[in-house]
Every structure is written in C-alpha cells, then in structure tokens.
C-alpha positions in Angstrom: -55.3 53.9 -28.4 -55.6 56.2 -25.4 -58.4 57.0 -23.0 -59.5 60.6 -22.8 -59.4 60.6 -19.1 -63.0 61.6 -18.7 -63.2 59.2 -15.7 -66.7 57.8 -16.6 -65.4 54.3 -17.2 -66.6 54.2 -20.8 -63.1 55.0 -22.0 -63.9 56.9 -25.2 -60.7 56.5 -27.1 -58.8 58.4 -29.7 -56.4 57.1 -32.3 -52.6 57.5 -32.5 -50.7 57.3 -35.7 -47.8 54.9 -36.1 -45.5 57.8 -35.3 -47.3 58.3 -32.0 -49.1 61.5 -33.0 -52.7 61.8 -32.0 -54.9 61.7 -35.1 -57.2 64.4 -33.7 -54.2 66.8 -33.7 -53.1 65.8 -37.2 -56.7 66.5 -38.3 -56.8 69.8 -36.5 -53.5 70.9 -38.1 -54.7 69.9 -41.5 -58.1 71.7 -41.2 -56.5 74.8 -39.7 -54.0 74.9 -42.5 -56.9 74.9 -45.1 -58.9 77.4 -43.0 -55.9 79.8 -42.7 -55.0 79.6 -46.4 -58.6 80.4 -47.3 -58.7 83.2 -44.7 -55.6 84.8 -46.1 -57.1 84.8 -49.6 -60.4 86.2 -48.3 -58.6 88.9 -46.4 -56.8 90.0 -49.5 -60.1 90.2 -51.4 -61.8 92.1 -48.5 -58.9 94.5 -48.3 -59.2 95.2 -52.1 -63.0 95.7 -51.6 -62.3 98.4 -48.9 -59.8 100.1 -51.2 -57.9 98.7 -54.3 -54.5 99.9 -52.8 -55.1 98.5 -49.3 -52.5 95.9 -48.2 -54.1 92.6 -47.0 -52.4 92.8 -43.6 -54.0 96.3 -42.9 -57.5 94.9 -43.1 -57.3 93.5 -39.6 -56.3 96.9 -38.3 -59.4 98.5 -39.8 -61.7 95.8 -38.3 -60.1 96.3 -34.9 -60.7 100.1 -35.1 -64.3 99.5 -36.2 -65.0 97.2 -33.3 -63.2 99.2 -30.5 -63.0 102.7 -31.8 -60.0 105.0 -31.2 -56.8 103.1 -30.2 -53.2 103.9 -29.5 -50.9 102.9 -32.3 -48.9 100.9 -29.7 -52.1 98.9 -28.7 -52.8 98.2 -32.3 -49.2 97.0 -32.9 -49.4 94.7 -29.8 -52.8 93.3 -30.9 -51.6 92.6 -34.5 -48.2 91.4 -33.3 -45.9 93.8 -35.2 -43.2 96.3 -34.3 -43.6 100.0 -34.1 -41.9 100.6 -37.4 -44.2 98.2 -39.3 -47.2 99.7 -37.5 -46.1 103.2 -38.4 -45.7 102.3 -42.1 -49.2 100.6 -42.2 -50.9 103.6 -40.5 -49.2 106.0 -42.8 -50.5 104.1 -45.8 -54.0 103.9 -44.3 -54.0 107.6 -43.6 -52.9 108.4 -47.2 -55.9 106.3 -48.4 -58.2 108.4 -46.3 -59.3 105.5 -44.1 -57.9 106.5 -40.8 -56.9 109.7 -39.0 -54.2 110.0 -36.4 -53.9 112.6 -33.6 -51.6 113.0 -30.6 -52.9 111.4 -27.5 -53.9 114.2 -25.0 -52.9 111.9 -22.1 -49.4 111.3 -23.6 -48.1 113.6 -26.2 -45.6 111.0 -27.4 -48.4 108.5 -28.3 -50.8 108.6 -31.2 -54.5 107.8 -31.2 -55.8 106.2 -34.4 -59.5 106.1 -35.5 -61.4 105.3 -38.7 -62.5 108.3 -40.8 -66.1 108.4 -41.9 -65.0 107.1 -45.2 -63.1 104.2 -43.5 -66.1 103.4 -41.3 -68.4 103.2 -44.4 -66.1 101.1 -46.5 -65.2 98.6 -43.7 -68.8 98.3 -42.6 -69.9 97.6 -46.2 -67.3 94.9 -46.6 -67.9 93.3 -43.3 -71.7 93.2 -43.9 -71.1 91.5 -47.3 -68.8 88.9 -45.5 -71.4 88.2 -42.9 -74.0 87.7 -45.6 -71.7 85.2 -47.3 -71.3 83.3 -44.0 -75.1 83.2 -43.6 -75.5 81.9 -47.2 -72.7 79.3 -46.9 -73.8 78.0 -43.5 -77.6 78.2 -44.1 -77.8 74.5 -43.8 -76.2 74.6 -40.4 -78.1 74.6 -37.1 -77.7 78.0 -35.5 -76.6 76.3 -32.3 -73.8 74.7 -34.3 -72.7 78.1 -35.6 -72.7 79.5 -32.1 -70.7 76.5 -30.9 -68.1 76.9 -33.7 -67.8 80.6 -32.8 -67.4 79.7 -29.1 -64.7 77.1 -29.9 -62.8 79.4 -32.2 -62.9 82.1 -29.5 -61.5 79.6 -27.0 -58.8 78.5 -29.5 -57.8 82.2 -30.1 -57.7 82.9 -26.3 -55.6 79.9 -25.7 -53.2 80.7 -28.5 -52.8 84.3 -27.2 -51.3 83.1 -23.9 
C-alpha cells in the first residue's frame, strides 16, 4: 500500500498488485479499453448515419469542422494526427460525398481551407443531436453535477494526453 501524498496525515491509501502495478491504473486501463472499443463502434455507426459511404475515421473531421468552422487541411491533419497524404485522401472522399468544400486559402495559395457544405452541416448536426439525446437518456439517472465532473475529467485527460 502507498500513501497518496495528500499530506493531511490521514494517509488515504491505494492498492498495488503483486506485480507492483497500482490497481487504480489497472482499472483505468481496463475501463478506457472498454470505452474506446465502444466509442469506435459508435463512431462507425454515426459515420454511416451521416452518409452510408462515410469512413468511420472521417466522422471526427466533420465534427471538428462543425465546431470550429473553416480550417486549413494542415490544421485538421495535425488535430487528427495523420499525414498530409491521408488527410488529402479523406478530404477528397468527403468532397465527393458533398459533405465538405475546399478552396485555396487567400492568405497562402499553397494551402487549402476546408468547410462543411450546407448538406454536411445538416447531416452532422442531426447525428450529433441524436447522440446527445442518447447520452441524456442513458445518463438520466446521473446527477448533472456528476455528468459535468465526468466531462471535466475527460477534458483534463485529453489535455494531458495531447502533451
């Protein structure tokens, strides 16, 4: 057992496994694995709801464009964590589906600006609203403060992992 170092003298402890690994981190790894597996499956479903031919990985691009508006292709690639060639292929596919439009960046003719088309905005908005409704339904028994705390902790986790 280890103390958490809170310095209050109460010594709230956490357990270590026989191999010396903290049980909290084993639990975290297990729960994140389940969450990520479900998230991947849900992302595939949501992508198909936007358009039957939409790749699962491209859904995140559409959400990012809905939230932030027009973006450079290089900014999208950096955010998603893919190379220029992969981003170019995904954007081409989204453009062919009528979900995005690309135009040269007036500030830099070598760069492209990407934005949702009206059709893309409508489809993504409809799917995101349905997803939010599912969360409300699935977490209806939760206290709203707990939902807010979960969102805060996930944000903190995402920020820490981005470093």
